[in-house]
N, C-alpha and C positions, 0 to 999 in steps of 0.2 A: 595167459592166453590173450592174444590181441584180436580185437574185432575191427574189421575194416568198415569204413563208411559206405563203400559200395555194397558190401554184404548186408549191412543194416538197412540200407535203402531198399535193397531187393527183398529183404524179409518183410518190410512194411508193405511193399507192393504185393507180395505173396499173401499177406494177411488180408489185404483188401480183396484180392481175387477169391480167397476162401469165403469171405463174406458174401460175395456174389453167388458162389456155387452152393452155399449152405441151404438156402431156401428151396431151390428146385430139387436138390438131393434129398432133403428131409421129406418133401412132398411126395416124391416118387417112392421112397421106402415106406413111408407111412401109409400111402395108398395101397401098396401091396400087402401090408400087414392088416389093414382094415378089411380087405377082401377075405382073408382067412379067419378073421375073428368071428366067434360065435356070440350069441347073446348070453351064454352062461359065464363067460370069463371077462365081462366088461370091467370088473373091479381091478383085475390084474393087468388088463390091457392099457389102462391109463398109466400105470407104473412102468410098463414096458416101453411105452411111447416116450415118457419123460427120460428114462435111462437111455433110450436110443438117441434122442435128440442131443443129450450131453455127450454121448460117445462119438456121434458124427461130428459135432462141433469141435471136440478135442482133436480127433484124428484129422479133420479137414484143416484146422489151423496149424497143427504141427507139420503136416505134410506140405502145405502150401508155403508156410513161412520158411521151412527148411529148404525147399526147392528154390524159393525166391532168394534166400541167402546165397545158395550155391550159384545160381545164375548171376546174381550181382557180383560175386567174386570172379566169375569167368569173364563177364563183360567188362567190369570196372577194374579188375586187377587187384 
């Protein structure tokens, strides 16, 4: 399997874009979860938030890096 330089540059740019989108995306989802949380389940809420942050980071990086690689291939050949 050969990796093109244009695709790799696109993947790096896509990863940078995912870093920009990560903060606002986590804040929006976490805010929605905080509204529905009750005082009874505060112990599990912290675990849910930690898992949610990891999941969003993984999905965001994979999606943006993959799209960046694809766009880099299309633009750079």
